[in-house]
C-alpha beads as a LAMMPS data file, in Angstrom:
LAMMPS data file: protein, C-alpha beads

178 atoms
177 bonds

1 atom types
1 bond types

-500.0 500.0 xlo xhi
-500.0 500.0 ylo yhi
-500.0 500.0 zlo zhi

Masses

1 110.0

Atoms # bond

1 1 1 -11.321 3.349 9.497
2 1 1 -9.278 4.640 12.410
3 1 1 -9.114 1.247 14.078
4 1 1 -7.487 -0.070 10.965
5 1 1 -4.771 2.514 11.164
6 1 1 -4.140 1.991 14.855
7 1 1 -3.835 -1.813 14.270
8 1 1 -1.552 -1.228 11.269
9 1 1 0.698 1.035 13.339
10 1 1 0.821 -1.394 16.307
11 1 1 1.447 -4.333 13.979
12 1 1 4.262 -2.470 12.333
13 1 1 5.746 -1.472 15.562
14 1 1 5.400 -4.953 17.009
15 1 1 7.118 -6.416 13.884
16 1 1 9.905 -3.891 14.033
17 1 1 10.354 -4.513 17.758
18 1 1 10.652 -8.300 17.188
19 1 1 13.205 -7.661 14.449
20 1 1 15.217 -5.400 16.731
21 1 1 14.986 -7.898 19.560
22 1 1 16.303 -10.555 17.262
23 1 1 19.137 -8.366 16.098
24 1 1 20.105 -6.894 19.314
25 1 1 18.994 -9.650 21.687
26 1 1 21.321 -11.163 24.320
27 1 1 21.287 -14.702 25.519
28 1 1 21.346 -13.657 29.116
29 1 1 18.014 -13.693 31.065
30 1 1 18.538 -10.133 32.252
31 1 1 15.845 -7.643 31.306
32 1 1 16.551 -6.216 27.921
33 1 1 15.840 -2.685 26.819
34 1 1 15.681 -1.366 23.413
35 1 1 18.504 1.135 22.763
36 1 1 17.120 4.746 22.710
37 1 1 18.128 5.163 19.079
38 1 1 16.264 1.993 18.072
39 1 1 13.251 3.035 20.125
40 1 1 13.247 6.399 18.398
41 1 1 13.534 4.765 14.937
42 1 1 10.642 2.404 15.788
43 1 1 8.515 5.348 16.769
44 1 1 9.372 7.144 13.522
45 1 1 8.624 4.065 11.480
46 1 1 5.221 3.766 13.133
47 1 1 4.454 7.396 12.338
48 1 1 5.577 6.950 8.674
49 1 1 3.473 3.846 8.249
50 1 1 0.498 5.430 9.874
51 1 1 0.628 8.437 7.690
52 1 1 0.982 6.392 4.594
53 1 1 -1.816 3.970 5.633
54 1 1 -4.218 6.848 6.351
55 1 1 -3.835 8.682 3.169
56 1 1 -3.445 5.640 0.831
57 1 1 -6.316 3.667 2.432
58 1 1 -8.662 6.596 2.190
59 1 1 -7.789 6.983 -1.473
60 1 1 -8.085 3.258 -2.179
61 1 1 -11.432 3.009 -0.430
62 1 1 -12.774 5.928 -2.526
63 1 1 -11.312 4.450 -5.658
64 1 1 -12.819 0.991 -5.152
65 1 1 -16.429 2.170 -4.293
66 1 1 -17.802 1.868 -7.854
67 1 1 -15.623 -1.008 -9.002
68 1 1 -16.817 -3.025 -5.971
69 1 1 -20.438 -2.282 -6.846
70 1 1 -20.112 -3.072 -10.567
71 1 1 -17.558 -5.803 -10.284
72 1 1 -14.223 -6.219 -12.055
73 1 1 -14.746 -8.611 -14.925
74 1 1 -11.171 -9.410 -16.047
75 1 1 -8.022 -10.493 -14.337
76 1 1 -6.153 -7.832 -16.336
77 1 1 -8.372 -5.108 -14.929
78 1 1 -7.987 -6.431 -11.394
79 1 1 -4.237 -6.496 -11.820
80 1 1 -4.359 -2.949 -13.238
81 1 1 -6.416 -1.763 -10.288
82 1 1 -3.856 -3.308 -7.934
83 1 1 -1.085 -1.414 -9.784
84 1 1 -3.103 1.729 -9.556
85 1 1 -3.494 1.457 -5.816
86 1 1 0.232 0.534 -5.615
87 1 1 1.212 3.693 -7.430
88 1 1 -0.965 5.773 -5.311
89 1 1 0.506 4.149 -2.166
90 1 1 4.040 4.494 -3.533
91 1 1 3.433 8.242 -4.019
92 1 1 2.292 8.744 -0.455
93 1 1 5.098 6.492 0.895
94 1 1 7.670 8.559 -0.880
95 1 1 6.090 11.762 0.233
96 1 1 6.272 10.559 3.876
97 1 1 9.777 9.133 3.664
98 1 1 8.642 5.515 4.179
99 1 1 11.184 2.803 3.244
100 1 1 10.459 -0.206 0.970
101 1 1 9.482 -2.569 3.879
102 1 1 7.097 -0.006 5.353
103 1 1 5.570 0.651 1.865
104 1 1 5.213 -3.046 1.087
105 1 1 3.505 -3.764 4.465
106 1 1 1.017 -0.964 4.042
107 1 1 0.278 -1.832 0.473
108 1 1 -0.380 -5.508 1.176
109 1 1 -2.870 -4.623 3.931
110 1 1 -4.661 -2.020 1.781
111 1 1 -5.021 -4.353 -1.227
112 1 1 -6.683 -6.963 0.898
113 1 1 -8.750 -4.465 2.995
114 1 1 -10.410 -2.905 -0.123
115 1 1 -11.297 -6.430 -1.346
116 1 1 -9.254 -6.236 -4.453
117 1 1 -7.067 -9.198 -3.611
118 1 1 -7.102 -11.874 -0.829
119 1 1 -4.411 -11.550 1.835
120 1 1 -2.233 -14.257 0.223
121 1 1 -2.733 -12.745 -3.291
122 1 1 -1.894 -9.306 -1.971
123 1 1 1.357 -10.701 -0.394
124 1 1 2.335 -12.417 -3.673
125 1 1 1.502 -9.227 -5.601
126 1 1 3.718 -7.119 -3.351
127 1 1 6.556 -9.662 -3.461
128 1 1 6.519 -9.635 -7.254
129 1 1 5.988 -5.864 -7.518
130 1 1 9.602 -4.905 -8.360
131 1 1 9.646 -7.179 -11.456
132 1 1 5.990 -6.801 -12.508
133 1 1 5.864 -2.984 -12.188
134 1 1 8.125 -2.686 -15.220
135 1 1 5.524 -4.362 -17.475
136 1 1 3.336 -2.041 -19.621
137 1 1 0.317 -2.700 -17.415
138 1 1 2.409 -2.186 -14.303
139 1 1 3.971 1.042 -15.342
140 1 1 0.601 2.367 -16.736
141 1 1 -1.281 1.481 -13.547
142 1 1 1.289 2.865 -11.178
143 1 1 1.734 6.100 -13.031
144 1 1 -2.048 6.594 -13.240
145 1 1 -2.358 5.846 -9.573
146 1 1 0.390 8.131 -8.514
147 1 1 -0.945 10.961 -10.729
148 1 1 -4.477 10.484 -9.391
149 1 1 -3.523 10.592 -5.727
150 1 1 -1.234 13.553 -6.330
151 1 1 -4.175 15.489 -7.943
152 1 1 -6.458 14.380 -5.092
153 1 1 -4.067 15.387 -2.228
154 1 1 -3.227 18.703 -3.867
155 1 1 -6.904 19.580 -4.240
156 1 1 -6.746 19.691 -8.064
157 1 1 -9.292 16.979 -8.466
158 1 1 -11.618 15.827 -5.742
159 1 1 -12.905 13.092 -8.015
160 1 1 -9.495 11.577 -8.789
161 1 1 -10.159 8.241 -7.030
162 1 1 -13.089 7.653 -9.417
163 1 1 -10.657 7.588 -12.370
164 1 1 -9.989 3.989 -11.415
165 1 1 -13.317 2.976 -12.904
166 1 1 -12.419 4.421 -16.309
167 1 1 -9.074 2.718 -16.209
168 1 1 -10.625 -0.651 -15.237
169 1 1 -12.854 -0.340 -18.281
170 1 1 -9.911 0.488 -20.457
171 1 1 -7.816 -2.388 -19.162
172 1 1 -10.777 -4.795 -19.548
173 1 1 -11.086 -3.828 -23.173
174 1 1 -7.433 -4.308 -24.017
175 1 1 -6.337 -7.689 -25.331
176 1 1 -3.155 -9.346 -24.148
177 1 1 -1.510 -10.038 -20.828
178 1 1 0.045 -7.904 -18.231

Bonds

1 1 1 2
2 1 2 3
3 1 3 4
4 1 4 5
5 1 5 6
6 1 6 7
7 1 7 8
8 1 8 9
9 1 9 10
10 1 10 11
11 1 11 12
12 1 12 13
13 1 13 14
14 1 14 15
15 1 15 16
16 1 16 17
17 1 17 18
18 1 18 19
19 1 19 20
20 1 20 21
21 1 21 22
22 1 22 23
23 1 23 24
24 1 24 25
25 1 25 26
26 1 26 27
27 1 27 28
28 1 28 29
29 1 29 30
30 1 30 31
31 1 31 32
32 1 32 33
33 1 33 34
34 1 34 35
35 1 35 36
36 1 36 37
37 1 37 38
38 1 38 39
39 1 39 40
40 1 40 41
41 1 41 42
42 1 42 43
43 1 43 44
44 1 44 45
45 1 45 46
46 1 46 47
47 1 47 48
48 1 48 49
49 1 49 50
50 1 50 51
51 1 51 52
52 1 52 53
53 1 53 54
54 1 54 55
55 1 55 56
56 1 56 57
57 1 57 58
58 1 58 59
59 1 59 60
60 1 60 61
61 1 61 62
62 1 62 63
63 1 63 64
64 1 64 65
65 1 65 66
66 1 66 67
67 1 67 68
68 1 68 69
69 1 69 70
70 1 70 71
71 1 71 72
72 1 72 73
73 1 73 74
74 1 74 75
75 1 75 76
76 1 76 77
77 1 77 78
78 1 78 79
79 1 79 80
80 1 80 81
81 1 81 82
82 1 82 83
83 1 83 84
84 1 84 85
85 1 85 86
86 1 86 87
87 1 87 88
88 1 88 89
89 1 89 90
90 1 90 91
91 1 91 92
92 1 92 93
93 1 93 94
94 1 94 95
95 1 95 96
96 1 96 97
97 1 97 98
98 1 98 99
99 1 99 100
100 1 100 101
101 1 101 102
102 1 102 103
103 1 103 104
104 1 104 105
105 1 105 106
106 1 106 107
107 1 107 108
108 1 108 109
109 1 109 110
110 1 110 111
111 1 111 112
112 1 112 113
113 1 113 114
114 1 114 115
115 1 115 116
116 1 116 117
117 1 117 118
118 1 118 119
119 1 119 120
120 1 120 121
121 1 121 122
122 1 122 123
123 1 123 124
124 1 124 125
125 1 125 126
126 1 126 127
127 1 127 128
128 1 128 129
129 1 129 130
130 1 130 131
131 1 131 132
132 1 132 133
133 1 133 134
134 1 134 135
135 1 135 136
136 1 136 137
137 1 137 138
138 1 138 139
139 1 139 140
140 1 140 141
141 1 141 142
142 1 142 143
143 1 143 144
144 1 144 145
145 1 145 146
146 1 146 147
147 1 147 148
148 1 148 149
149 1 149 150
150 1 150 151
151 1 151 152
152 1 152 153
153 1 153 154
154 1 154 155
155 1 155 156
156 1 156 157
157 1 157 158
158 1 158 159
159 1 159 160
160 1 160 161
161 1 161 162
162 1 162 163
163 1 163 164
164 1 164 165
165 1 165 166
166 1 166 167
167 1 167 168
168 1 168 169
169 1 169 170
170 1 170 171
171 1 171 172
172 1 172 173
173 1 173 174
174 1 174 175
175 1 175 176
176 1 176 177
177 1 177 178
């Protein structure tokens, strides 16, 4: 679990460094240094992403234990579970001051890591999240995920991640699309 967080932090930092290099790069062959302000921002971004990844991935792993064992039988339930994890990750991202890019990066990795979606499906899900999260299923899943992780982190409910199984059963039994 810790290796995942370290890799995620380094990947985020590397991506941000490449972005800054592209933005602030010079065409001269002289050795380039990242401006101190940019380096400090990169370090802070890495810390935010690491904090979000740690809390959200622990929660997602716990939430997916039983659903992985039992299996998710409908696409609607799988999508609802993805929204649940997105809502939980969003809660932690906001709590840690992560921006939208940091949130999206962490969420995509978590969805694939817990086996809910493939990497390409997770990327597509995250790309469509702003529009799809306003659907009834999107709002329901995200609110339930945010509430569950809030209760879990505050110590109100140690079993909050297990709520996902109940919601999966509920979403599986509901007719209609997302």
